[in-house]
C-alpha positions as CSV (number, residue, x, y, z in Angstrom):
1,M,13.8,-23.3,-0.2
2,T,12.5,-26.1,1.7
3,S,14.9,-28.8,3.1
4,A,13.6,-31.1,0.8
5,A,14.2,-28.8,-2.4
6,R,17.5,-28.0,-0.5
7,L,18.8,-31.6,-0.6
8,L,17.5,-32.4,-3.8
9,F,19.4,-29.5,-5.3
10,V,22.7,-31.0,-3.5
11,I,22.1,-34.5,-4.9
12,K,21.4,-32.6,-8.6
13,V,24.7,-30.9,-8.2
14,V,26.9,-34.0,-7.1
15,F,25.7,-36.3,-9.9
16,F,26.2,-33.6,-12.0
17,T,29.8,-32.8,-10.8
18,L,30.5,-36.4,-11.5
19,N,29.4,-36.2,-15.4
20,P,32.1,-35.9,-17.8
21,V,30.5,-32.8,-19.4
22,F,30.8,-30.7,-16.6
23,K,34.3,-31.7,-15.9
24,S,35.0,-30.3,-19.3
25,I,33.5,-27.2,-18.7
26,F,35.4,-26.2,-15.7
27,P,39.2,-26.3,-15.7
28,S,40.8,-27.7,-13.0
29,E,41.6,-24.7,-11.1
30,Y,38.7,-22.6,-11.4
31,Y,37.2,-20.5,-8.3
32,S,34.0,-18.9,-8.7
33,S,34.9,-16.1,-6.1
34,D,37.7,-15.2,-8.8
35,P,36.6,-12.5,-11.9
36,P,37.6,-13.5,-15.1
37,R,40.0,-11.7,-17.2
38,G,40.4,-10.4,-20.8
39,A,42.6,-12.2,-23.1
40,D,44.9,-9.2,-22.5
41,G,44.8,-9.6,-18.8
42,S,42.4,-6.5,-18.5
43,A,39.5,-6.3,-15.9
44,A,36.3,-8.0,-16.8
45,K,33.7,-6.3,-18.4
46,I,30.1,-6.3,-17.5
47,F,27.7,-4.6,-19.5
48,V,24.4,-3.8,-18.1
49,A,20.9,-2.7,-18.9
50,F,17.4,-2.1,-17.9
51,H,14.2,-2.9,-19.0
52,I,11.5,-0.6,-17.3
53,M,7.9,-2.3,-16.8
54,D,6.4,0.4,-14.6
55,I,7.3,3.5,-12.5
56,D,4.8,4.1,-9.6
57,E,3.8,5.2,-5.8
58,I,6.2,8.4,-6.5
59,S,5.8,9.9,-2.8
60,E,7.3,13.2,-1.4
61,S,6.1,12.2,1.9
62,K,7.9,8.7,1.6
63,M,11.1,10.3,-0.5
64,G,11.0,7.9,-3.0
65,F,9.4,5.9,-5.9
66,R,8.7,2.1,-6.9
67,L,10.2,0.7,-9.9
68,H,9.4,-2.7,-11.8
69,L,12.0,-4.0,-14.3
70,F,14.1,-6.4,-16.0
71,V,17.8,-6.1,-14.7
72,I,20.3,-7.3,-17.7
73,D,23.9,-7.9,-17.3
74,M,26.0,-9.6,-19.6
75,W,29.9,-10.7,-19.2
76,K,32.3,-13.0,-20.8
77,D,34.3,-15.8,-18.9
78,D,37.1,-17.3,-21.0
79,R,37.9,-19.7,-18.5
80,L,34.5,-22.1,-19.1
81,N,34.2,-24.1,-22.1
82,L,30.8,-23.6,-22.5
83,D,30.9,-25.4,-26.2
84,A,30.3,-28.4,-24.3
85,V,26.9,-27.0,-22.9
86,L,25.8,-26.1,-26.6
87,D,27.1,-29.6,-28.0
88,N,25.1,-31.5,-25.9
89,S,21.8,-29.1,-25.6
90,S,19.7,-27.2,-28.2
91,V,19.2,-24.9,-25.4
92,R,21.4,-22.5,-24.7
93,I,20.3,-21.6,-21.4
94,V,22.7,-22.5,-18.6
95,P,21.4,-25.3,-16.0
96,E,21.2,-24.1,-12.8
97,E,23.9,-26.4,-11.4
98,I,26.5,-24.8,-13.6
99,Y,24.7,-21.6,-13.0
100,S,25.7,-22.1,-8.9
101,R,29.4,-22.8,-9.9
102,I,30.4,-19.8,-12.2
103,W,31.8,-16.6,-11.1
104,K,28.8,-13.8,-11.2
105,P,28.7,-10.3,-10.8
106,D,27.7,-9.4,-7.4
107,I,25.4,-6.4,-8.8
108,I,24.0,-4.3,-5.8
109,F,21.2,-1.4,-5.9
110,V,22.5,1.1,-3.7
111,N,20.2,3.3,-2.8
112,S,17.2,0.8,-3.0
113,K,15.4,0.9,0.5
114,S,13.8,-2.7,-0.4
115,G,13.7,-5.2,-3.1
116,Y,11.9,-8.1,-4.3
117,L,13.2,-11.1,-6.6
118,F,9.5,-12.1,-8.4
119,R,9.2,-15.8,-7.8
120,Q,5.6,-16.7,-8.9
121,S,5.6,-20.1,-10.7
122,V,9.7,-20.0,-11.1
123,T,12.3,-17.5,-10.1
124,N,12.1,-14.8,-12.8
125,K,16.0,-15.1,-13.4
126,F,17.9,-17.2,-16.4
127,V,21.4,-17.0,-18.1
128,K,21.6,-17.5,-21.6
129,I,24.8,-18.1,-24.0
130,L,25.5,-16.0,-26.7
131,D,27.1,-17.1,-29.8
132,D,30.3,-15.1,-29.2
133,G,30.6,-16.9,-25.8
134,H,29.1,-13.9,-23.7
135,L,26.8,-14.5,-20.5
136,Y,23.7,-12.9,-20.9
137,R,21.7,-12.7,-17.4
138,T,18.1,-11.4,-17.0
139,T,16.2,-11.1,-13.9
140,R,12.9,-9.5,-12.8
141,Y,12.9,-7.0,-9.4
142,L,10.8,-4.8,-7.9
143,F,12.2,-2.1,-5.8
144,Q,11.8,0.8,-3.5
145,V,14.2,3.4,-4.5
146,D,15.3,6.5,-2.2
147,C,14.8,9.9,-4.1
148,L,15.7,13.3,-2.1
149,M,13.1,15.5,-3.2
150,K,13.6,19.1,-3.4
151,L,10.1,20.6,-2.5
152,Q,11.0,24.5,-2.8
153,K,8.5,24.6,-6.3
154,Y,6.1,21.5,-4.8
155,P,3.4,21.3,-6.5
156,M,5.0,22.8,-9.5
157,D,8.2,21.2,-9.0
158,K,10.1,18.5,-11.1
159,Q,12.2,15.9,-9.3
160,N,15.7,14.4,-10.4
161,C,16.0,10.5,-8.9
162,F,18.4,7.9,-10.0
163,L,19.2,4.0,-9.3
164,K,22.5,3.6,-8.6
165,V,24.1,-0.3,-9.5
166,G,27.7,-0.9,-8.2
167,L,29.8,-4.0,-7.7
168,L,29.5,-5.3,-3.9
169,S,32.9,-6.7,-3.1
170,T,34.8,-6.0,-7.0
171,P,37.0,-3.1,-7.5
172,S,37.2,-1.2,-10.8
173,T,40.7,-3.1,-11.1
174,D,39.2,-6.7,-11.5
175,A,35.9,-5.7,-12.8
176,T,34.0,-2.6,-14.7
177,L,30.8,-1.7,-15.3
178,H,29.5,-0.2,-18.5
179,W,25.7,0.6,-20.0
180,M,24.9,-1.7,-22.8
181,D,25.1,1.1,-25.3
182,D,28.9,1.8,-24.5
183,P,30.7,1.9,-27.9
184,I,33.1,-1.1,-26.6
185,S,29.9,-3.1,-26.1
186,P,29.8,-6.1,-28.0
187,H,26.2,-6.1,-28.7
188,R,25.2,-2.5,-28.4
189,N,21.7,-1.9,-27.4
190,V,19.3,0.6,-25.5
191,S,20.3,0.7,-22.1
192,L,17.4,2.1,-20.3
193,R,14.4,1.5,-22.3
194,L,10.4,2.0,-21.0
195,V,9.0,-1.4,-22.2
196,E,5.6,0.0,-21.1
197,T,3.9,3.4,-21.6
198,N,4.5,4.5,-17.8
199,A,1.6,7.1,-16.7
200,P,1.7,7.8,-12.8
201,L,-1.4,9.5,-11.5
202,Q,0.2,12.8,-11.0
203,F,3.5,12.7,-12.8
204,D,5.0,13.0,-16.5
205,I,8.2,10.8,-16.9
206,A,10.9,11.7,-19.2
207,Q,12.9,9.0,-21.1
208,P,15.8,7.8,-18.4
209,K,19.2,8.6,-19.1
210,P,22.3,6.7,-18.2
211,H,25.4,7.8,-16.4
212,K,28.5,6.6,-15.2
213,T,31.4,7.3,-12.8
214,T,34.1,6.2,-10.7
215,E,34.3,6.6,-6.8
216,Q,36.7,6.2,-4.0
217,W,35.3,3.6,-1.6
218,I,37.4,1.9,1.4
219,F,40.9,2.4,0.1
220,T,39.9,1.4,-3.6
221,E,37.8,2.7,-6.8
222,C,34.7,1.3,-7.9
223,D,32.3,1.6,-10.9
224,Y,29.0,2.7,-10.6
225,L,26.3,3.3,-12.9
226,Y,23.4,5.7,-12.6
227,A,20.3,5.8,-14.2
228,N,18.3,9.2,-14.2
229,F,14.9,9.5,-14.0
230,T,13.1,13.0,-14.6
231,F,9.4,13.1,-12.7
232,T,7.5,16.4,-13.8
233,R,4.4,16.9,-11.9
234,R,0.9,17.6,-13.1
235,I,-0.4,20.7,-11.4
236,T,-4.1,19.7,-12.2
237,A,-4.6,17.9,-8.9
238,S,-3.4,20.5,-6.5
239,L,-5.2,23.5,-8.4
240,L,-8.7,21.4,-7.7
241,N,-8.0,20.5,-4.1
242,T,-5.6,23.3,-2.8
243,Y,-5.5,26.5,-5.1
244,I,-9.1,27.0,-6.4
245,P,-11.1,26.2,-2.6
246,T,-8.7,28.4,-1.1
247,G,-9.2,31.2,-3.5
248,I,-12.9,30.6,-3.1
249,V,-12.7,31.1,0.4
250,V,-10.6,34.1,0.5
251,I,-13.3,35.2,-2.4
252,M,-16.1,34.5,0.1
253,S,-14.7,36.5,2.8
254,W,-14.8,39.8,1.5
255,G,-18.6,39.4,1.2
256,S,-19.0,40.7,4.6
257,F,-17.7,44.1,3.3
258,W,-21.3,44.1,1.2
259,L,-23.3,43.3,4.9
260,D,-24.4,46.0,7.3
261,V,-22.0,46.9,9.9
262,N,-24.5,46.3,12.2
263,A,-25.3,42.4,11.2
264,T,-22.7,40.7,13.3
265,P,-23.9,37.7,13.6
266,A,-23.5,37.4,9.6
267,R,-20.2,38.9,9.4
268,T,-18.9,37.1,12.3
269,S,-19.9,33.5,11.0
270,I,-18.5,34.5,7.1
271,G,-15.2,35.4,9.0
272,V,-14.6,32.4,11.5
273,T,-15.6,30.4,8.6
274,S,-12.8,31.4,6.5
275,V,-10.5,31.3,9.0
276,L,-11.2,28.0,10.1
277,T,-11.4,26.4,6.4
278,T,-8.5,27.8,5.4
279,V,-6.6,26.6,8.5
280,T,-7.9,23.0,7.7
281,Q,-6.5,23.2,4.1
282,I,-3.3,23.9,5.5
283,V,-3.4,21.2,8.1
284,Q,-4.4,18.6,5.0
285,S,-1.7,19.8,3.1
286,R,0.9,19.5,5.5
287,N,0.1,16.0,6.6
288,S,0.2,15.3,2.8
289,T,4.0,16.3,2.7
290,P,6.9,15.8,4.7
291,S,8.3,18.3,7.3
292,V,10.7,20.1,5.8
293,D,13.0,23.6,7.1
294,Y,11.9,25.7,3.8
295,L,8.7,27.5,2.6
296,K,6.9,25.6,-0.2
297,A,5.3,26.8,-3.1
298,V,1.7,25.9,-1.9
299,D,2.8,26.9,1.8
300,V,3.2,30.6,0.5
301,W,0.0,30.4,-1.2
302,L,-1.9,29.1,2.2
303,F,0.1,31.7,4.2
304,I,-1.3,34.5,2.1
305,C,-4.8,32.9,1.8
306,L,-4.8,32.5,5.8
307,L,-3.5,36.6,5.7
308,M,-6.2,37.4,3.8
309,V,-8.9,36.0,5.7
310,F,-7.6,37.0,8.9
311,L,-7.5,40.7,7.7
312,A,-11.0,40.2,6.4
313,N,-12.4,38.7,9.6
314,L,-10.0,42.1,11.5
315,E,-11.8,44.6,9.0
316,Y,-15.2,44.1,11.0
317,P,-14.6,45.0,14.5
318,I,-12.6,47.9,13.1
319,A,-15.8,49.4,10.9
320,Y,-17.7,48.5,14.0
321,N,-16.3,50.4,16.3
322,V,-15.9,53.6,13.8
323,E,-19.7,53.5,13.5
324,K,-20.1,53.3,17.4
325,F,-17.8,56.6,17.4
326,Y,-19.9,58.3,14.4
327,T,-23.2,57.5,15.6
328,L,-22.5,58.8,19.2
329,N,-20.8,62.1,17.6
330,R,-24.1,62.9,15.8
331,Y,-26.1,63.0,18.5
332,S,-23.4,65.0,20.8
333,Q,-22.4,67.3,17.9
334,P,-25.7,67.6,15.6
335,D,-24.3,70.9,13.9
336,K,-21.4,69.1,12.3
337,Y,-23.9,66.5,10.8
338,K,-25.7,69.0,8.3
339,D,-25.6,68.9,4.7
340,P,-24.4,71.7,2.5
341,K,-28.0,73.3,2.8
342,G,-27.9,73.3,6.7
343,R,-30.3,70.6,6.9
344,R,-29.5,67.8,9.7
345,M,-28.2,64.3,7.9
346,T,-30.0,61.2,8.8
347,V,-28.3,58.4,10.4
348,A,-28.2,56.3,7.2
349,Q,-26.2,59.4,5.2
350,T,-24.0,59.8,8.3
351,L,-23.0,56.3,8.1
352,F,-22.9,56.3,4.3
353,R,-20.3,59.3,4.6
354,Y,-18.1,58.1,7.2
355,T,-18.7,54.6,8.7
356,N,-19.1,52.4,5.3
357,I,-15.9,54.3,4.1
358,I,-13.7,51.6,5.5
359,D,-16.1,49.2,4.0
360,K,-16.0,50.7,0.8
361,V,-12.5,50.7,0.6
362,S,-11.9,47.3,1.4
363,R,-14.0,46.1,-1.3
364,I,-11.5,47.5,-3.6
365,M,-8.4,47.2,-1.6
366,F,-8.7,43.3,-0.8
367,P,-9.4,41.8,-4.3
368,S,-7.0,44.4,-5.7
369,A,-4.4,43.2,-3.3
370,F,-4.8,39.5,-3.6
371,F,-5.2,39.6,-7.7
372,V,-1.8,41.0,-7.5
373,F,-0.2,38.3,-5.8
374,I,-2.0,35.8,-7.8
375,I,-0.2,37.5,-10.9
376,I,3.3,37.8,-8.6
377,Y,3.1,34.3,-7.5
378,W,2.4,32.1,-10.6
379,A,4.8,34.5,-12.8
380,T,7.7,33.7,-9.8
381,Y,7.0,29.9,-9.5
382,L,6.0,29.6,-13.3
383,S,9.3,31.0,-14.5
384,M,11.5,29.7,-11.8
385,G,14.4,27.2,-12.4
386,E,14.6,24.0,-11.0
């Protein structure tokens, strides 16, 4: 607010204070810092509802999500003579001059890391007087909400997050918080409503659920309301970006088993390329998720893929040395290398019988081991609970 606007507001308040209508609204001993009481002296009851416009930027790297919503809170202050306002105006909106002088719930959003009150054109906030004298406040916010995500099943995870609402300095002995659909609410309505269809890029959002609790806080008890959100991650992006590419790299590494053992450049190129590609996938995956002290589901997959291509690369020097050993023995022990008819075997026959047995076993063993791992991996993580 600029200095000129602040001065104009002060002038309006002064003139409005001198207005007899204003004097009739507030009793002689009215303090905006004191919460109202019920007719029986009970604590003030504040009813809250959220109309959620959008949920986006659900980020495991930032451990949070962004929430665009209208916050509605309702309370009653029997100390105020609001009939004077209704009799002098056809509009039930409380003027700013009155709003600045009345008691208002000091609502805070406990786990919000940052917040923004929309002020485009006008400040997105108003207070309305209902027929039974309740004050009905609506405010439009944009929050960045903190959420401690559990990533053991990432990217097959389901995240349970919440927005915690409380009162800054008012204990439950002076004011109590309730959701709008509470049985004692005079105007029962849906507490948490998704106004528009929310479809974040990588998540499905369940209907939010309200919850209330009372907690001990600095020698007093305070009421807190929880809006619980459940985000279920879609696995499509991870399949296309991580699982399928790394699976193809592993299968590609098996190609060296069908190449001649003497084709050193070809077999070495396949092995080195497979290892480097898998390592690159691991680095990209780690950069997109926070550093945690436990293994994620995607880490298990990438580690096994790296192990498979490493072993496939390690298989070549073993096969090459076995070939060299049998080639030398063929010339030093010619009688050992004869067929059943006593004829001396050729080099090709010798290599097929002895050296290539390693490649032949690898052609069966590597795919079998990898496909068994795939079955166990998906069966375990898809059946695992939250």
